[in-house]
N, C-alpha and C positions, 0 to 999 in steps of 0.2 A: 723624190719629191712627189707630194699627192696636189689633187685638185679638189676643192671645196667649191658645190655649187648652194645657193641657198635661193630659194625658188618663193619669191613673193609675189602677190597679188596685182602687182603692175610692172615689175621688176625681175631679171634675174641676173646674179652676180655668181661671176667664177671667180675664184682666186687660184692662184698657186700658193702651197703652203710648203714651208721647208721643215725639216725635222725640229726644228726650235720651235714651232709654234707660231712664226712668222710670215704674213700675208706677203708673198715676195713683190708680187702683183696682182691686180682685179681689173677685169672686164665687165661692162654692165652693159644688159640690153634692156629694152621695155617690151612688154607683151601685153596681149589683151585676151581676155580671157574667152570672149566669143570666137577667138582663131579654131579652137578645137584642139584635141590632144596631138593630133601625128603633125601639125604645123608647129605647136610650142616644143614638142621633143625633136623635132629636127632642127631648129632654133638653138635648143640646148646643146645638140650634139656639134653644131657649128659654130657657137661660142666656146665651146672646148678648141675644137680645132684654132680657132682665131686668136682667142690668148696665147695657146703655144707658138702658132707662126710667127705671131708678130713681137716673139722675145724669143725666136730661134732655138727653142726646145723641142727636142724630139718626145713623141710620146712614147717610146719605148722606155724613157726613162721616168714614167711615172709609175707610182706603187700603186696607186688607187685612186679611184673617182669617187667622193663621197657627193650626196645630195641630201639636203635638208629641204622640207618640204612641209608645211603647215597641215593639218590634217591625219586621218588614221593610216597606218601602215601595218603591212598584212606581216606575219608571225615570221614569214622567211626573209624579211627586209627587202623585197621585191618589188609590190606592187604598190600602187597608192589607193589604198580601199575607196577612200574620197578627199578630195582636197577641197575646202570652202574657198581658196583663192582661185582655182581656175575650173571648179565645176568639173573637176574629174573624178570618175569612178571606176575600179579596179584596172588601172592601167600598168603595164608590165614595163615602167620606166626603166629599171637594172637590168633586165634582159634586152630591151631595145640599146641601151647605152653600152652594153659590154660587147652587143653584135656589131655594134658601129664603128667602137674605136677601140676594141681588144683589149682592154683594161678592166684588170678584176674592180667591181663596184659596188656600193651599198646605198641603199636609201634608208631615210631614217626622218622622224618628227623633227622638227624645225627647232621645238624649244629643247626638246633631247638634248639635241646636237648642241645649240647654245649651253646649256649648261655644263655639259661633258667638257665643252671648249673652256668655259670658266673656271671648273673644275680642276682640268689638264694642265692648263696656261694663265689662266687670270685669277679673278678675285678668289677665288674659291682654292687656289692650288693648295694641297698638301692637306686638308681635310678630308675626314672619312666619310661624315654622312651630309649631304648637301641637299637643299631645297632652292631650287631656281623659281623665280615669279618673273614673270617677262609679260609689264604691260605697258599694250601698243594700241591698236584697233581694238584687240579684246583683251585675255589673257589667258597666257599659255603657262605650264608647269613642267618642271624637270624634277626629278629625284634620283639622287646618288644614296645606295647605302653600301658602305663597306666597299668604296670604290668601284661599283658599277651601276650603270643605269637601271633602276625600278623602271618595268614596263606593264605589269601585270600579266593577269592570264592570258588576255586575248592581245597583248600589244598594244592595248587601247589606257593604259593605266594613266597618271599624273594629270588628268584634267579636272586642274585644281580653279578653272574657271569658270566650271561649271558645278560646282560644291555649291549647294543650296545656303544662303546665310539669311534668308526671310522667305519663307514659302507663299507668303502673301505680296513679294514685292514686286518690284520692277521685269517687266517682261523683258525674256532675253531672246535673241535671234536661234537659240536650239530648240525653242517650243516651251521649254520651263519658265518659271518666275521665280524672281530671287535670287539669280546666280549670282556669284561674285562678280563675273565679268560684268554684269548688268549695273551692278553698282559703281566698279571702278575701274572697266576698261574705256580707252579714249574715247570712244564713237559716243559710247553711251553717257559721259559726263560733258561731253560738250554739246548733246543734244538735250540735254535738262538746264543748259543757259541759252542756248539757239532758240527756244520754242519761245520764252516770253519775250525776248529781243524781237524776234519774228511779230509778237503781238503789241509790241511797243514799247515795250521799257527799254528806258534810259540810265544810264549809271555810268559809275566810271570805267566798267568794263567797255562802254560804246567808244571811250576815250583812248582805251588802249590797244583797240583794235582800228583804231581811227574811223571807223564805220564799214569797217569792210568786213562782212560775215565770214567770206572765204578764209581770212586769216587766222579766226577764233582757234587755239589749242589749250590746253591743259595747263600749259605757262600762263596766258592770260588771264584762266581763271584762279590759279594762285596767286598771281598780283593782284587780281582784284580783290580777292578776299582781303589781303593784307591792307590794301587801301581803305577798306569798310564800303566796298561795295556790298548792298544787301542780298542781291542774289547770289553773288560769288561765292558771299562768307555762307551762307545758307549749303550750295552746293558742295563745298569745299568741304566744310565740317563733314557733311555726310560722308564723303568720299573716305577723308580721314579716319573716321568711326569706322566704316566697314571692312577699309584697308586692314586695320589694326585689330579687328575681329577676324576677318580672314587669317591673316597671317598667324593670329594666337591661336586659332583652330587647328592648323595644320601643324605649329609648334607641337602643341597638346598631343597631335597623333601621332608625329615624326619623331620631335627631340632632335633636330638637325643640329649638327654645328656650327653650321653658317648658313644665313638666308644672302640669298643672291637678288637684287632687284635689277632687272633692266627692263627695254622697250623704249619707246617714245615716252610717252608720261614720264618716266623714271629721270629719261636725260633732258626733258624738255621743262621741268621744275626745279626750282633752287634748295626746296628746304623740305621735300616730301619725306624724306627717309630718316631725317633728324624729327620731324613732326608727329610722324608715326610710331616711333620708338616707345614714347608714355603710352600710348594705348594699346599697344603690344604687352608692353611689361604691366599692363593694369589689367588685361584680360587672361592672359596665358600663365599656368600653374607654376610657382618658385623653380620645381626641379628641372621642367622642362626650360625655362628662362637660363639657369644657372651657364655661364660661359659662351651663350649664345653670342654670334655676332650678326648681325644686319648691315650687309655692305652694299655699294652700288657696282653692277657690274662692269669690268674692266676694260673688255674687248671691244664693246658697244657693236657697231654693225658689222664686224668680223667675229662674232662670236659664233655664229651659225657655221659661218664658212668653216673655220678653223675646227669646231667641233665636228662636223661632217666628214671633214679629212681624214680624222683619228677615232672616231668613236666603234667602240665596240659592240657584237649582240649581247 
């Protein structure tokens, strides 16, 4: 058996994964980034010990501990060079885990891990060339070519969310303008609806959220557009057009066999995949589109846990 750990911005989830890719048991803890690396590292190590002891499993039976984290990982898969979720810089997480738990460990980018999980056990199982696009707070990407994760020269490849779709477009938190993420990332989508509401806009979206701005999400915006809310229609049409354009660009570049879409925005909307298909078809080249499949991720929140447990260099 193996352990997969998914480090998020507010929570960390550890799961025990069997050799069939099934998460047998999972345990979650909540963290705060201001606590600093040593405290969060120790919490991760204790989380592993707790999930094992609570299920009467000896650590000696673990083949590996895999960690999935947002951000950039060094070429040796030991250090997290930079994690925007927790504000970490050059932290030796793999060495620290191995020293504490005496189990072979591995650290990888969370979307690389999630894409690998979907390729090995989920929606892309059996495919040879896969593109994973996970749309949550931002946009993360994973690429598999001939069954192997493509990482780039410095292990910093597949930053699909920061490809430029419009050089004169919306500002992105990365410092660029017009990024894929700035048009289609969940936080950015919500902000483009939230600001007009805060300035006094009222429409069907106000009714959908029952006047509670804290509940506003991409699913509400999609529903508002379907109901004819003018603001939601404008924003959601833009999201679909840029999502289609972004996926078309990746399709022309990579010619994947299958594109797996995951993340909170995808899971929280009803028709996003079907609605973006005609835009992708309109913009991508015919040869690149031939036999291409566009599907929803199957493993959902377990994808990064499962992928981390199995992904290889």
